N, C-alpha and C positions, 0 to 999 in steps of 0.2 A: 503493499500500499504506499502510494507518495505522501508527501506530508500534508499537503492541501486536503489529501483524502483524510487523513487520519484527525487532522484539526476538523475539519466537519463532521466526522463521526463522534469525536469528543463534544462539540457543540450540541449535537442530538441528544446525548447521554446527558449532559447538564442542565441545558437551557438557562434561562437567565431568572433570577430571584429577584426580591425586593429590592427597590434602590439601584438598581443597574440599569443605566441608561443605556449604554453600550457594552456588550460583553465580549465573549469570546470571537475573534476573527477579524478585529482591525488592529491598526498598530498599538493601540493603547485600548483598557477599558473606561470608560466614563461612568462615574459613580455619583448619585444624589448625595450632597454633604449631611452630615449628620447634626446633632444640636450639641454632643458634646466633644470632649478633646480625642484624636485619632491614637491608636496603639498600633505598632507594628511588629510583628516577629518573623525571623526565618530560621527553619531548622533542615539539617540535610542529613539524608540517611544513605548512607554507602555501602555497597554489597561488600562482603568479608570485613568490614569496620562494624557496621550496625545489625546488618541482617545477613543470614547465609542462603544458599541457593535454593534451599528447600522452602523457602518462605513463599507463600502462595501471593499471586500478585493481589488479590482482593485484600489480604489481610495487609499487606504492604502498603496499599493506598489507604486503607482506614486509618494505618497505625502512623503514617505522614500526617494526616490531618489533626488527629487527635495529640501529638506530641507538640505541635505548634499552637494548638487552643488550648493546652495546658498553660502555655506561658501568658497566653492573654488572661486566663481566668486568675493566675498569680497575681496580676496587676489589680484585680477587683474590676475587670472590665468583661463588657459582650463582646463575642466574635460577629464579623459581619461579612467579610469575604475573603476570597482565598484568590492565590495563584500558584500554578504547578508548573514546575522546571522539571525536565525529564532527561538525563542522558541515557540512550538504549544502547546496551552492549549487544555485541554480535549474536547473542544466543536467543535474544528476545523478539518476538514477531508481533505483528500488528494485534493478534487477537491478544495477546498477553498484556500490549498496552490498554487495549479496550477494557480487559478485567480491571487492571490496576485502577483505571479512570472510575470504573463501575465502584470499586471500594471506596475511592475518594467521594464520589458521589453520595452514597450511603453516608459516610461520616459526616460530609458537609450538611446534609438534611438533617443528621441526629443534632449537629449543633446551629443550625437555622444561619448557615452560611451560604454565599453564593460564590462558586466557581465562576470567575471574571477574565481569566486569561492565563498565558504562561508561555512556555518555549519548549521547543523539542530537538534533540540533537544524538546524533550517532557517536559513540566512544569506547574506550576500552572497558571501562568500568561503569556498571549499571549505578545511578544514581538519581534520588528522589528530593528534589527542593522544593519544600512549600513555603510560602509565606502568606500569613493571614494578619487581618487589619482587623480592628475591633473598635470599642468606642466605651469612653468612659466619662462621667459628670466633670466639667472643669474643675481642676484641682483637685480631684478624687481619686487618683491612681495612687495606689498603695507600692510603695518602693521597698527596696530591700534596707534603705537606710534609715529608716526609722524607729527601729527598736530603742527602746531606753531600759537602763538598770531597773530591775524589779518586774518587768514582762513576764509573763508566762510565755513558755513555748509551747506552741498546740500543734498537731498534726493529725490529718485525716485520714480515715482508715487504716489500712493495716500495710507494713513493709516488707519488702523482700521476695514477694512473690513473682516478680518478673526476674528477679536473678536466678532464682531457683528453677524458672522456667527455662532459663537460657542454657542452665546446666542440664537440665532433664533433655532439651533437644540436643545438645552436643553431644550427650552419651548415646541418645539411640537405644537406650535398654528397652526392649521390649516386654518384659515383665513389670517395668514401671509404669507404663503407658496408659495401661487399661483402666486405672484407678479414677474416682471422682477428683481427687485431690490434683493428680497429675495433669488432668483438662483444666483443673482450674490455675494451675500454674501457667501451662502453654497459653491460656487465654490472657492471662496478666502479661504475659512477654508479646504476646503479637496484637493484644488489642486492648490497649490501655484506654481508661476511661478518664477525660479531663474534667475536671472538678468546676466546673463554670458556676453554677447555681449555689455551690459551697463557697468559692473565692467570694462572689456578692455578697452572701451572708457575712461572712468575716469581713470583708470591708464594711458593710453596714453595722457591724458590730464593734467596730472601734479598734480593728486591727492597726497596727502602728507600724509595721514591716512584714512583707510576705513574699514567697517564692515557690516554685514547686520543685518536687525532689526529684531530677532526673539523673544525678549523679551519685548519688548516695547521700545519706542524711548528714554524717559527718562532715562530709566535703561541703554540702550545701549550707548547712549550718553554721560551718567555718567562714563561707561567703558571706552570708548575712551580718554575721556578728563584725567582719572587716568592713563592709560598707556602714554598719551601723557605730562602728567604733565602741563597740561592747565585747564582752566575753559570756559565755554560756556555761552554767552548770546544769547538766544531762542525768537525768534519773535512769540510768540504762535499764533498769529492771522495768521499768513503764513503758520501754518502746514497744509498739502494738507489733510483734513478729505474726505474720499470716498464719494462719492455722493450718493451711495447705502446705506451706513450708516446713511448718514442724512435724507433719505427716513424710513428707519428703526426707528430712532430716534422720528419721528415724529409720527408714528404709535404706537410704544410700548413703549415710553416714558424713552429711555435709553440715557446717557450722551454721546453724538458722540464725541466731542473733549476729553473726559477723555479717551474712547477708542482707538482715534488714538494717543494720548500720552503714554499711558501704557497698553494697552490690549495685545500687542504681536503676533506672528504669522504672520507678516506682511512679512517678508523675502524680502524688499526692500533695497536697499543700503543707507548708511549713508556715507558721504564723507567730508573730509578736503580738499579745493581747493585754492589753492592763489587767492586774490581777482582779479587781472587781469585776472585769467583763467575762473572764474566761469561763468561770463555773455557771453563768447564765447562758453562753453560746453552747456550751458542751450539752448543757440538761437537755437541749431541745432537738440538737442535730440529728441523731440518729431517728427520730420520729419524722423529722422535716425532708431528710436526704436520704435516708437506709444506708447512711455511713456513719461511724464514729467520730467524734472529736475528742482527742485526749491530751491531757496536761503531761509534759515531758521533762519539763526542769524550768529554770528560769535563767533569763537574761542578767549579767552582773556587771558590776564596774570593773576594768581591766581589758584583757584579751586573751583569746585562745579557749579551749574547750576543756572542760575537767567533768569528772562523774561525781556522783553525791558525796563522796569520801573526799574530794579534793585531788584526785590522780588526775594527770593530764592523760588525753585523749587525743590521738593522730587524726588529724583531717582526713581519713583515707576515703577513697572512692573513684570514680572513673576519669579519667584525665583523657580528652579527644585528642591529644597531641603526643601522650607519651609512647 
């Protein structure tokens, strides 16, 4: 299929959403202006770095959207539009690309996004680049730099499942793949969920700083601390380790807590919240969103991370350039 034919096929799959004046097919998209400030993010997924050859095109498309939307959610913003940049390696044909775009479309529908453009090219390494734009009320974006000593460290959901899913996928042990917990781990790795509604609730509930956990709790917490000029005392025993990961740990001999602390790709939200607001938010979170909000420590005067006993914690995690 020629480039123009493939672009036309992509446009038929995606269509135009609300607020799109000119979508896919012209030199650039034309969008109606929103009423708030614009929030924009970009993430790359590169074959043999972020995903293997056995990942389905549809799963890859859905994940490419979700990891970007997670960054929008971490700002306390709402996603609005997306563009797709795709480097196609020699093994991918037109049907594979159409399947990937189908996954992108499914995820865009889930997060109320309009796919408004992008670019296609041939290359040696399959690469998916998504750019997602969102909107937030003027002056209301929640940054990494606002945490204050005394704020509580809150985290949504459970941690470590995606890292466990990656190990499970790499081992390809048939004896482990048939269980419910194995399917849950693989789902966490292949189809992460961006916490958009939860991010809006945290922003509205007084969060002073926020980010998503893409590179591991310890590393991302250290980044938030550096941006805010504070330290953190982490109650390691309170870190919510995914139940499916605990099952996997027992069957395969992996360290569940270590994966929850530094495995990465959880895409849960890490937030600093004033101590008076933290229990109020946590009390209703599960009922409202179906996921927990746990208090796992405190931001303190100083720098670096330590556990509840004052022992230093190394900011371990995923380094994209290591």
